[in-house]
N, C-alpha and C positions, 0 to 999 in steps of 0.2 A: 301725170310718168311723173308727176314730181312728190306725187302720192308716192311711190316705190322707192325712188333716187334717193330723198334725203332723210329719211329711216333708217335705210338701210348703210348712207354715210355714216347717223347717228349711231348705229351700229356695231359695225365696223371700225369706229374710234375708240366707243369704250369695250372690246376685246381687246382690239390690240393696246388702251392701255393697263389692259388686266394683263397681259400677256407681258407687255417693258415693266412693269412697275410702275406703273407713272400718273396709279389712280389717283394722288393727292393732285398734280397735277391736272389732271384733269376735274378734277372739284374744283380750285382754284377757279381754273379757267370760265368753267361756266355760271361761278359766283360771282368774278368780273363780269363777262356779256351782259348778264342780267339788269349789272348796275349800272353798265354802260347803256343799256335798252332803258331801262327805267327814266334813266337823266335825260336820254334822246324824246323818248315823249314829252317829260316834263317841259322842255325846252319848246317843242314844236308847237303841245297846248301853250304856250305863254305867248307863243308869237301870232298863235292864231286869234285867239284872244286882243291881245291887242290891236291887229290890224280889225277884228270886227268892230272892234271898238269906236277905234279913229273912224270907220266909215259909215257905223250910225252917227255920229259925228255931224261926221259931209255930209249924211243925208238929211240932218235937219237945219243944214244953214246952205247956202246957193254954192257951195263947192260943186257938188257931186254936179248940180246942171252946168255949170263950168266946164269942166272937164269932160262931161259928154257934148256940148257942142264944139271944143277941142275935136275929140278925136269921131265927129258926125261927117265931114264930110269921106272921111278912110271908112268907116264902118259904111257906109252908106254904096260905098265900088265894093268892099268885103262881104254886104251883106242886102243885094239892093229889094230881098222882095220885101223885107220889114218896112212896118206904115213907118209914116214920115214921124209920129209924135210916141212910138213904142217906147214901151219903161225898159224893152230887151238891150237899149242905146247903153242907157247908162248900166245896168250890170256886165254889159260887158265890158265900156267905160271902166268901168273899175276893177277888171278882171286884167286886163291889157297893163293896167297900173301900178296893180301889186306884181305881176309879173315883171315888170320894165323894176320897179322899186327891188327888183331880187328876193322877193316874200311869195318861192311859186307853193311851196304847205300849205299856206294862207290866205293862197288866190281860190283856192276850192271851196269853201262852204264858204265866197262873199253873196250873202243875201240883208235884204236888208226889208 
């Protein structure tokens, strides 16, 4: 459905811009939107790289084990079928920490 709606919106806006004589404004807004999208992507990639670097450092120290042990009682209640010494606890704990820190976009690719 969205394959129809969005192209329709784009075509209507281009036709309206041509008929109202605002094609220059349309062109300007297209380039401004592109600039904003590129800046957003660069910011998100930077945040994800930083967070993944921090997680790589944490995985090679005892910090990850401490965080996992801190969250283990809650994780056992939420995920009772997981094995007691499963590595999944570490991954879930790191994802929770990333979300608590407000790094929701960086929490998605967490793997070490």
